[in-house]
N, C-alpha and C positions, 0 to 999 in steps of 0.2 A: 841209289834207287835201284838196286838189283830187282827187288820186288818178288820174283818167283823164279824157280828153276824149271818151270813148265813153259815151253814155247807157246802152247795154246793159251795159257793165261796171259803171258806177255802180249800176245797178239790181241787178245780180247781187251786188254787194258790200253791198246793202241800205243804201246811204249816206243815202238820204232827201233827196238833193240832185239838182239838175239841172245840166247844163252851163251853161244860161242863168243860173242862180243864181250859179255860180262866176264867170262873167263880170261879172255885176252887182255882186257883192261886191267883186271886184277893182277895178272902176271906182269904187265908193263909197269904198273904203279910200284909193285913190290921190287922189281928189278931196279927201279929208279930210287929206291930207298924210301918210298912214301908208304905210310901205313894205309891199309885198306879197311874201309867201313862199308857194311851193307845195311840198307834199310829193307826189311822184308815185310810183305803184306800177305797175311793168310786170310782165307775166307772170301776170296773174290767169287762172284756168282758162278756156280757150277764147279768149283774146285773140288777135286776128289782126294781121297787119302793117297792114291798113287801120285798125284801131282804135288801133294805136300811132301811125299818122299823124294820127289825130284828136287824140291827146294832144299831139303836137308842134304841131299847128295851134292848140290851146288855149293853149299856151305862147306862140306867136307873137302871137296876138290879145291876150292879157292882159299880156304882157311882165312877169312877176313879177321883183322885184328879186333874189330868191334862189330856188333850187330845191334840194330834197333828193330823192334817188331811191333806191328799193329795189325788189327783186323781191318780189312778194306772198308772204306767209308766213301760214299758218293759225295763229291764236291759239286755244288751248284755251278752250272755252266759246262759240265762235262757230259759226254754221251752216256757214261755210266749212270750219272744222276738222272738223266732223262729216262733211261731204261727202267730204273727201279723206283722212280718218284712215287708211284701209286702204292708201293709196298712199305714206304717209310712210316714208322710209327711216330710217337711223340719225340723220340730222339732222332733228330734229322741231320745232325752234324757232329763232328768230333768235339766241338766246344762243350756240348752237353752230354757227351758220352765218353767213357774211358777208352783208352786205346785198344783194349782187348774185349770190349763189349760190342758185339755186332749190332749195327743199325738196321741192316737189311736181313730179313730171315734167311738163314742159310742151312746148309746140310747138317751143321753141328750146333750143339748147345753152347752158350757162352763159356761154361766151365771147361769145355774142350779146348778152347783157344787159350785160356789161362794155363792149362796143363801143357799145351803144345809150346807155349812161350817158354816155360821152365825147361821143358825137354830140349828145345832147340839150343838154349844157352848152355845146358849141361853137355850136350853133344859137342858143341863148338869148343868148350873148354877141354873136354877129353881129347878131341882130335888135335888141338893145339899141343896138349901134353904129349901125345904120341909123337908128334913132329919134333918136339924138343928132345924126347928120349932117343929118337932115331939119330938126331944130330949128335947127341952126346956119345952114342955108341960109335959113330963114324969118326968123330973128332972130340975126344974127351976134354981137351984143353979149351974148348969154346964155351964151357959152362959159365953162366953169369948168375948174379943174384936174382935177376928177373926170371931166369930159367928155373931156379930153385922154387921161387914163388909159384910159377906156373905148375910145377910138379906137385906142390902141396894142394893147389886148387884142383888139379886133376884127380888127386886121391879123394878129395871131398866129393867131387862130382861122380866119380866111379861108385862110391859108397851110396850116394843118394839117387843114382840113376834108376835102379830097378823100381823104386816106389813111384818115381815120376812117370816112368813108362807105363806102369800099371794104372796110374791115375788117368793118364791121357787116353789109354785104350778103354777104360771104363766109361769115360765121357764120350768116346767115339761111338759107343753102342747106344747112347741116348741121342737119338736123332732129333733135329729141329730145335726149337727154342724152349726146351724143358728146363 
């Protein structure tokens, strides 16, 4: 449940965690030989492009092995739900909405979050490939079959990244629920 790389967003979510704690926990898990997974939420009320960039930077710094992504959705019984209750349309919970389909009107159109989802995964795979490449350069004898698979995935994501980037930024220019 990393959720965001923005401390302001984590505080608004009342997570009770800091970005620094997320980084420290990731490092401690990895040091103990435990794979790291992040669940990220985009689209929390008031989130900006700059804060989305902070989340992407957190993923780059921590390099989780896996990531799951959704758009924030208010759960009944939470302060978030009470704050946005009046704004909810016919889709009032994640059961009737797709993970990347905003329930609360936000700063960006739904297509933006789908494009951001793809871009986040591409960046994560590219950054993982860079880490593998650096390790190979430092210690060539450590190469594994999994590393080779990662490098192939990295090549694919490098080739498809520019179009994903353009798609996300095109959607970012379409404000609201267009």
